[in-house]
N, C-alpha and C positions, 0 to 999 in steps of 0.2 A: 716167869719173866712176862710182864704184861704186855698185851698185843697193841701194837702201834697201828692207828689209823692208815687207811690207803691214801696215798698223795693226790691231790686235786690236779688235774691234767686237762688242758683246753684242747678242744679238737681242731684238727687241721681244716683250714677253710677250703682247702682245695680237694679235700676228701670226698668220695662219692657220697657218703652218708649226710655231709653238710650241704653238698648240693641237692639231694633229695629232700632236705629239710627246707631248704629255700623255696623250691618249686612246689612243696605240698601246699594244698589248699589254694594255689592259683588256677585259673582257667587254662586246661591243656590246649584248647584250640585258639587262643588268643596269641597274634603274632608277637615276637619280642619287641620290646620298646625300642624306638630308635632314638637319636639325638634330642635333646630338649628343644622343645618349640616345632619340632618337625611334625607335619601332617601326613596321614596315610594317603596313598595315590588312589584316585577313585577310577574305577575301570569302566563307569558309566553314570549317567544321569540317575539320581534318584526317582522312585515314583512320586514323590512330593514334588521335587522340581518340575518333572514333567507335567503334573496336575497344575501348577501354578503357571506354566507357559501356555497350556490350553485354555485356561481360563482368561488369561490375558488377551489372547488372540480372539476369544470369543467376545470380549468386551470391545476391541478396536475393529472387529470385523464389519460392522455397520457402517462406522466412518470410512473405512477402506472402500467399501462397496459403493458408497455415496461418491467418493472423490473418483473412482474409476467410471462409475456411470454419469456423472455429470459433468466431468472435465475431461478426463484422459480421451475416453471413448469417442465423444463428440468431436474433440479436437483432431482425432486420427481420421474420424469418417468424414468430417468437413473438408479436411485436407485432400481426401481422395474424391470428394464430390466437386472440389474446384477444377478438376480436369475431365468432367463429365457434362453431359447436357442432360438436366433432370428437372422435370416439372413436378415431382412429389407425388406424381399419380401414375404415369406410365413408366416402363422400364427405363433406366437411364442409360445414355449411350456415351462411350468413351470418346472424348474430342482433343486429348491432349492439351496443349497450350493456347488453343483457340480462345478460351474465355480470357485470358491474360491478353491475348492479343487485341480482341474486342474492346477490352477496358483502355487500352492506350488510344483507340480511336474513337472513344465515345464521348461527345461533347457534354452530355449530362454528367458523366463521372468526373470530368475535367472541372464543371462547375462546382461540384460537391466538393473535390479537393480544394478548390480556391476559397469557396465560403469557409471551409473547416479551418484553413490556414489563417483567414483573416479573423475568424473568431478567436482562434488561439492567440494570434499577435496582439489582440485587443484585451482579452480577458486576463491571461497570465501575468503580463508586467502590471496591470492595474489593480488586480487583486493583491497582489504582493506588495505593491506600492502603498495602497491604502490600509492594507493590513498592518504595514510597519508604523504608518503615521498614527492610526488609532491606537495600537499597542504603545507607542512612546506617550501618548497623551493619557492613556487609562493606566499607565505604569505609576503616575502619580498619586499621592495622598490628596483627594480631592472628596468632596462630599457626594454621596451616593454613588461611588464609583463601581460597587458592586451590582447596582441596578443597571448602570450603564453597559457594563460587560454581558450582562444576562440579554439585554436588549439587542445587543448587537450579533450575539451568538444564536439566539433564537431562530432567524430566518435559516440556518445552515441546517437545523434539525427538521424545517418542513420539507416534505418530499418535493421532487421537481414536478409531480402531477398536480399536486396542489397548488403549488406557485403557478403552473400554468394557468389552472382554472381560475385563479384568483385575478392574475392581471390579465386574462382575457375579458374579465368584467370591467376592470378598471380602465383598460385601453380601448376600450369596444369605440368604433369612431361615431357611433350615433348616440349611445345611452351611457357612454362611459364616464366615470368620475374625473378622469383627466381632463377630457374636453370641456367639460362643463367649467372646470377651474380655469382653463385658458379662455373660455369664453368671457370669463368674469374679469379676467386679466385685459381683456381686449385683443388677445391673440386668435388667429384663425384656426379652425378646427384642423387636426393633424390626423394622418391615417395610421401611425404607428404600425401596429402588426399587419395591416392590410396594404402598406405602401412598401413597395419593392426597394426603394432606397433608404427606408427606414427599419424596417422589419430585422434585420440582422443586428443592427445598432441596439434596437429595443432588447432582442435577447441577451445581448452582452450586458446591457444594464440590468436585467433581471437576475442573470447570474451573478453579477457582482453584488447585488443586494443579497444574496443568498450564500455566495462562497467566501466573502470576505471575513466573514465571521470566524471561520476556521484557521485562516492566517492571523487573525488578530490573537487567538487562543495560543496557537503556537509561538508566536513572537512574545506574548506576555510571559509564557513559561521560559523561555531562553532569556528575557531581559532580566528577569528574577534571579536567574542562575548566573548573572554576571558576578564576578568577585567585587564585592564593595571595596576592598582595599585598593584595587585598581582605580575606581572612580574616585575615592578620596586621594590617592597621590596625585592623579591628574589635575583635580582641583587644588591641590596644594602647589602644584607647579603652575598654576595661573590658567589652565585651560577653562575656556568657555564652553557653552552648551554645543556649538558647532564643532569645536574641535574634540569634545567629550564625546559625541555621537560619531565622528568621523575616526577617530584613532583608537577608541576603546571599545564602544559598544557595537558598531558594525563588523569590525574584525571578530568578536565574539560571536556575532549572529551568522557568520558565513556558513558553517555548517547546515543550520536551519534553513537559511535562504535557499541552499542547494537542494535540499530535500523537498521546499515548498515548490521550487522551480520545476522539479521532475513531477511532483504530485500534481500540482495544476495542469501541467501541460497534458499529462496522460488523461485527466478528466477532461479537458477541453476537446482533447481529439476524440473523445468517446461520447460526447454529448449527443442525447437521443430523446430523453423524455419530454424535456421543455419544448423541444422541436415538434414532436408528435401532439403533444395536447394542444400547442398554441397556433402553429401555423401549417402543420403537415408538409412543410416543405415549400410552401409557397410564401408570398405570392410570385408566379413566375420563376419558380426554383431558387428565389433569392435566399432561401434559409435552408436549402437541402444541404445537409452535411453527410459525410461518409457513411456514418452509422445509419443514418434514415435511408440513404441509398441503399445500402445493403439490405434492409428490412423491406424497402419497396421492390426491390428485386426479386428477393426470395419469397415473400408472401403475398404480394399484391400483384405482381407480374408472372408469378411462378416460374421463375427461371433461378432454380436454387443452386444450379452450378456456377452461375454466372455471379451470384449474390456472394456464394463462398469464396470464389477468386476475389472480389473486392475486399472481403474480410481478411483474407490473407495478405493483400497488399496494405492494409491498415496494419495488421499485426507486425509486419516486416518494419513498417514506419516507425510503429511504437517502439520496436527493439532498436531501431537506428537511434532515434531521440534518445531513449534511456542510456545506451551505451556512450553515446557523444557526451550527454551532460555529466556522466559519471567521470569521463575523460577530462573534460573540462574543469570538473571540481578537483581532480586529483592533481591536474597540472597547476591549478591556481593556489595550492597549499605549498607554502614555502617554510622551509624550517626557521625556527626563531633563534637567532644567535644568541649564545650565552655569554654574558659580560665575563671577562677575563679567559675566555677559553683559548684566545689567541694569544694571549701573553705567555 
């Protein structure tokens, strides 16, 4: 009788031999795989990641040291200095609030505050108003508009020191070009920067010559960002230029106007370079502003603690002005009603 072949049988998947075959060839030290997409937990940062962090800190360390050394440390040191009597030579002496009490009674500081407020009250609205007017004119399609925009913005790029030297020659009472032109027109010579009644107004005019260009550029950018569909819709409704400006353009320029109000106010309260180069606070203190008063007390009269106290009075004033203008801006914003929302 012929011998029959042995039957083919499949191994049991749960048998020990099958499990041995499945695990054969695999890394015995590798942990079992978890659910799909799961990542193994890290017990600590890898050496590569720690090296990247060290490299990043090495790159930013110079900037951090500069910020600490030129801003934070001087601010803290000057704040402590405002409570001391210090002439920058001999050891300082703690006086508490005496410097601040002396400021309240100092007529020269009061004059500096009044001059600064008058300068700010004249410069800020005039620069913003002239900037808006020029931006509206230069926003049209006229010949050589690019040249006009450049000529208006160039004075803003010139430093205040260069402006002061330039106008000191132009407005010189004896040899200046301005008095020569006035003499040709039959007008008597003017003192300009040497006249106590004119000096501060002349400084405002010089600042307007240079600072208006910044407002023009900002307003031009904002005007070109106004939706053309709004302007076209207003024209189709019969709106003229005045109504178009009042009801379409000016509301769209409100955020920009608020920014310029804050920016120009801070710049006006901090004016120093122009005063230092042209008048040095004179004549008779008519152009002494707060920042020049601080410099004069600290580095001319060598009363550094007194100057530091005046500086912190200015810093508090700037903070109050900034917060107040932000609150006014926030309160002036009204939600626009959506048509059909109340139906």
